[in-house]
C-alpha positions as CSV (number, residue, x, y, z in Angstrom):
1,M,19.1,-8.6,-7.6
2,T,19.8,-11.3,-4.9
3,P,18.3,-11.2,-1.4
4,V,21.7,-10.2,0.0
5,Q,22.0,-7.3,-2.5
6,T,18.5,-6.2,-1.6
7,A,19.2,-6.3,2.1
8,R,22.4,-4.3,1.6
9,R,20.6,-1.7,-0.5
10,I,17.9,-1.4,2.2
11,G,20.5,-1.0,4.9
12,A,22.4,1.7,2.9
13,G,19.1,3.5,2.2
14,A,18.2,3.5,5.9
15,R,21.2,5.7,6.6
16,K,20.1,8.5,4.3
17,P,17.9,11.3,5.8
18,A,16.1,11.9,2.5
19,N,14.8,8.4,2.5
20,W,13.3,9.0,6.0
21,V,11.6,12.2,4.6
22,Q,10.2,10.1,1.7
23,L,9.0,7.5,4.3
24,V,7.1,10.2,6.2
25,K,5.5,11.5,2.9
26,F,4.7,7.9,1.9
27,G,3.1,7.5,5.3
28,L,1.0,10.6,4.8
29,V,-0.1,9.5,1.4
30,G,-0.7,6.1,2.7
31,G,-2.8,7.7,5.5
32,S,-5.0,9.3,3.0
33,G,-5.3,6.0,1.1
34,Y,-6.0,4.3,4.4
35,V,-9.0,6.6,5.0
36,V,-10.2,6.2,1.4
37,N,-9.8,2.4,1.7
38,L,-11.6,2.1,5.0
39,A,-14.4,4.4,3.9
40,V,-15.0,2.5,0.6
41,F,-14.7,-0.9,2.5
42,A,-17.1,0.1,5.3
43,L,-19.6,1.5,2.8
44,L,-19.6,-1.7,0.7
45,V,-19.6,-4.1,3.7
46,E,-22.1,-2.3,6.0
47,A,-24.3,-0.5,3.6
48,A,-24.3,-2.8,0.6
49,S,-23.7,-6.1,2.3
50,V,-20.7,-7.0,0.0
51,H,-18.5,-9.9,1.1
52,H,-15.4,-8.6,3.0
53,L,-12.9,-10.0,0.5
54,V,-14.7,-8.5,-2.5
55,A,-15.1,-5.2,-0.6
56,A,-11.4,-5.2,0.1
57,V,-10.5,-5.6,-3.5
58,A,-12.8,-2.8,-4.6
59,A,-11.5,-0.5,-1.8
60,F,-8.0,-1.4,-2.9
61,C,-8.7,-0.2,-6.5
62,V,-9.9,3.2,-5.3
63,A,-7.2,3.6,-2.7
64,V,-4.3,2.5,-5.1
65,T,-5.4,5.1,-7.6
66,N,-5.3,7.8,-4.9
67,N,-2.0,6.6,-3.6
68,F,-0.3,6.4,-7.0
69,L,-1.3,9.9,-8.0
70,W,-0.1,11.4,-4.7
71,N,3.1,9.4,-4.6
72,R,4.1,10.2,-8.1
73,R,3.4,13.9,-7.7
74,W,4.7,14.4,-4.1
75,T,6.5,11.5,-2.4
76,F,8.7,10.5,-5.3
77,A,8.4,13.8,-7.3
78,G,12.1,13.8,-8.3
79,A,12.0,10.3,-9.7
80,E,12.3,10.1,-13.4
81,G,10.4,7.8,-15.6
82,H,7.3,7.5,-17.7
83,A,4.0,7.7,-15.7
84,G,2.5,4.6,-17.4
85,F,5.6,2.5,-16.7
86,Q,5.6,3.7,-13.1
87,A,1.9,3.1,-12.8
88,A,2.3,-0.5,-14.0
89,R,5.1,-1.1,-11.4
90,F,3.1,0.6,-8.7
91,F,0.1,-1.5,-9.4
92,A,2.3,-4.7,-9.4
93,V,3.8,-3.8,-6.0
94,S,0.4,-2.9,-4.7
95,L,-1.0,-6.3,-5.7
96,G,1.7,-7.8,-3.5
97,G,0.5,-5.6,-0.7
98,L,-3.1,-6.6,-1.5
99,G,-2.1,-10.2,-1.1
100,V,-0.7,-9.5,2.4
101,N,-3.9,-7.5,3.1
102,L,-6.3,-10.2,2.1
103,A,-4.5,-12.9,4.0
104,V,-4.3,-10.9,7.2
105,L,-8.0,-9.7,6.7
106,Q,-9.2,-13.3,6.3
107,L,-7.2,-14.5,9.3
108,L,-8.5,-11.7,11.5
109,V,-12.2,-12.2,10.4
110,E,-11.9,-15.9,11.0
111,A,-10.5,-15.1,14.5
112,G,-13.7,-13.2,15.3
113,L,-12.6,-9.6,14.7
114,G,-15.1,-7.3,13.1
115,E,-14.6,-6.8,9.4
116,V,-13.8,-3.0,9.4
117,A,-11.4,-3.4,12.4
118,A,-9.7,-6.4,10.6
119,Q,-9.4,-4.4,7.4
120,A,-7.9,-1.5,9.4
121,I,-5.2,-3.8,10.8
122,A,-4.6,-5.6,7.5
123,V,-4.0,-2.4,5.5
124,A,-1.5,-1.3,8.1
125,V,0.4,-4.6,8.0
126,A,0.7,-4.4,4.2
127,M,2.2,-0.8,4.3
128,P,5.9,-1.8,4.6
129,V,5.6,-4.2,1.7
130,N,4.3,-1.3,-0.4
131,F,6.9,1.2,0.7
132,V,9.9,-1.0,0.1
133,G,8.6,-2.2,-3.2
134,N,7.8,1.2,-4.5
135,K,11.0,2.8,-3.2
136,L,13.3,0.1,-4.7
137,W,11.4,-0.8,-7.9
138,T,8.7,1.6,-8.9
139,F,10.3,5.0,-8.3
140,G,13.9,3.8,-7.5
């Protein structure tokens, strides 16, 4: 799919109310994953003195599992497809989001922001990447 086709598909999708409902559900699932991510991250960084990038990857692993299960069962419940196939795609999309997360996290930490606050912002910045990728590719 070309970038122009992708942009047209996103534009057409933005005009469908059902997609906005999915976005809200995705946001709620993401909210639960956000809490899980920050809790695991804070525990590792503050209680176990793990480096912030390593802690971010570990927190990602726990949160991505939570998010896949809830998104498959609730957000995109009507989507057809094998769970293993969807899990592989979900994880691939999530790795893209993780890349955005790690880059933003490192920039914010280097700028002097506290690690947990930087992670909170970085996870939020990565959310649109995850939604669009999962909507169009994983469950689309």
